[in-house]
C-alpha positions in Angstrom: 240.8 -32.8 83.2 240.5 -35.1 85.9 243.2 -34.8 88.7 245.2 -38.2 89.1 246.8 -38.7 92.5 250.2 -40.0 92.5 251.8 -42.2 95.0 254.2 -40.5 97.9 257.5 -41.5 98.5 256.3 -42.9 102.1 253.7 -45.2 100.1 256.2 -46.5 97.8 258.9 -47.0 100.6 256.4 -48.8 102.8 255.8 -51.3 99.9 259.5 -51.8 99.2 259.7 -55.3 101.5 256.8 -56.9 99.4 258.5 -56.1 96.2 261.7 -57.6 97.5 259.7 -60.7 98.5 258.9 -61.5 94.9 259.2 -65.1 93.9 262.8 -65.8 93.1 262.2 -69.0 91.1 258.5 -69.7 90.2 256.5 -66.7 89.6 253.5 -65.7 87.4 252.8 -63.5 84.5 250.3 -61.1 85.7 249.4 -58.9 82.6 250.4 -58.6 78.9 250.3 -55.1 77.2 250.6 -54.4 73.7 251.3 -51.0 72.4 250.1 -50.8 68.8 251.1 -47.1 68.4 252.7 -44.4 70.6 250.5 -44.0 73.9 248.3 -46.8 72.5 247.5 -49.7 75.0 245.8 -52.9 74.7 245.7 -55.6 77.4 246.0 -59.2 76.2 245.0 -62.5 77.6 247.4 -64.0 75.2 250.5 -62.8 73.1 252.9 -64.3 70.7 256.6 -63.6 71.3 259.0 -63.7 68.3 262.7 -64.0 68.0 263.8 -60.4 66.6 260.2 -58.8 66.8 259.4 -59.1 70.7 255.6 -59.1 71.3 253.6 -59.6 67.9 251.3 -56.4 67.3 253.5 -54.2 69.7 255.4 -51.1 67.9 258.7 -52.2 69.2 260.3 -52.3 65.8 258.9 -48.9 65.0 259.4 -47.2 68.5 262.1 -44.2 68.1 262.9 -44.8 72.0 264.4 -48.3 71.4 266.8 -47.8 68.5 270.3 -48.3 68.1 272.7 -45.4 66.7 272.0 -46.5 62.9 268.2 -46.3 63.6 267.4 -49.9 63.6 265.3 -51.6 66.5 267.6 -52.4 69.6 267.7 -56.0 70.1 268.4 -55.5 73.8 265.2 -53.9 74.4 262.5 -56.1 72.5 260.4 -56.5 75.7 260.1 -54.5 79.0 259.2 -56.5 82.1 258.4 -55.1 85.4 257.4 -56.5 88.9 253.7 -56.6 89.3 254.1 -55.6 93.0 256.3 -52.6 92.1 253.8 -51.0 89.5 250.9 -51.7 91.8 252.6 -49.6 94.3 253.1 -46.9 91.8 249.6 -47.0 90.2 248.1 -46.9 94.0 246.5 -50.4 93.6 244.6 -49.7 90.3 245.3 -52.5 88.1 243.6 -50.3 85.2 246.8 -48.0 85.4 249.5 -50.8 85.0 249.6 -50.5 81.3 250.5 -46.6 81.4 254.0 -47.8 82.7 254.6 -48.7 78.9 256.0 -52.2 79.6 254.5 -55.4 77.8 254.8 -58.1 80.5 254.1 -57.5 84.3 255.3 -60.4 86.4 255.2 -61.5 89.8 258.8 -62.4 90.1 262.1 -61.0 91.6 263.7 -59.1 88.7 266.7 -58.0 90.8 270.4 -58.1 89.6 271.0 -61.0 92.2 268.2 -63.0 91.0 268.1 -62.3 87.1 271.5 -61.0 86.3 272.1 -59.9 82.6 272.1 -63.5 80.4 269.5 -65.0 82.8 266.9 -67.0 80.7 263.3 -67.0 81.8 260.6 -69.2 80.7 257.2 -68.1 80.2 254.5 -70.1 78.6 256.3 -71.5 75.6 258.6 -68.6 75.1 262.1 -68.1 76.4 263.5 -64.6 77.0 267.1 -63.4 77.9 267.6 -60.6 80.6 269.6 -57.9 78.5 272.4 -55.5 79.7 270.5 -52.5 78.7 269.1 -50.6 81.9 265.4 -49.8 82.0 264.9 -46.5 83.4 261.8 -44.4 84.3 261.2 -41.5 81.8 259.7 -38.1 81.6 256.3 -39.9 80.4 256.5 -42.3 83.4 256.6 -39.2 85.5 254.0 -37.4 83.9 251.8 -40.5 84.6 252.8 -41.6 88.0 254.2 -38.4 89.3 258.0 -37.4 89.8 258.1 -39.4 93.4 257.2 -42.6 91.5 259.9 -41.8 88.6 262.5 -41.2 91.4 261.5 -44.2 93.3 261.8 -46.7 90.5 265.1 -45.2 89.4 266.7 -45.3 93.0 267.7 -49.0 93.3 269.7 -50.4 90.8 269.9 -53.6 92.7 266.0 -54.4 92.7 265.4 -53.0 89.4 262.2 -51.5 90.4 261.7 -49.9 86.9 262.0 -53.6 85.5 264.3 -55.0 83.0 264.7 -55.3 79.2 265.0 -58.5 77.6 265.1 -60.4 74.2 263.3 -63.1 72.9 265.6 -66.3 72.2 262.7 -68.8 71.8 259.5 -67.9 70.1 256.1 -69.0 72.0 252.8 -68.1 73.4 252.3 -66.6 76.6 249.0 -66.0 78.6 248.2 -64.1 81.7 248.5 -66.4 84.6 251.7 -68.3 83.0 254.2 -69.3 85.1 257.6 -67.6 84.9 260.8 -69.5 85.8 264.5 -69.3 85.7 266.4 -71.7 83.4 269.5 -73.4 84.5 272.5 -71.5 83.5 
């Protein structure tokens, strides 16, 4: 078994200013990841986002970790978005490891509470997403893949939302790696 190096807290903290400097109004979709089954990952150049279903081909509707009390898929967690600068720090610059974070969309965009509060609508490609109130937190799998320091770091700043956000699709559409991500007027 290969030993994987994990980021130190000093490394992560040193990159915090770069994450905080992410574009606030006009960013970029860096990567789309489909999770067809538990622990399965496929990096896509293009994805289709559907209202009520999230990313087509992703296991959102069947995934046990994103269900409501009655066992149905949680509409507040159709999609997970993570800041590309934050995941790059956690993955020690290895873009091949980004998908292990478990998010579907990696964006170079300011996902902070100040810039993208609950209810903010984001346009990516021809789709529109809405930031949900449900927090997105680093879990045991995240810690296993990136180390306990990385898990603590992404959970340490609720304002910056280093672990990212949950969102739901409010207007179906197609997204492509490289598409712009913009905030829509309230």
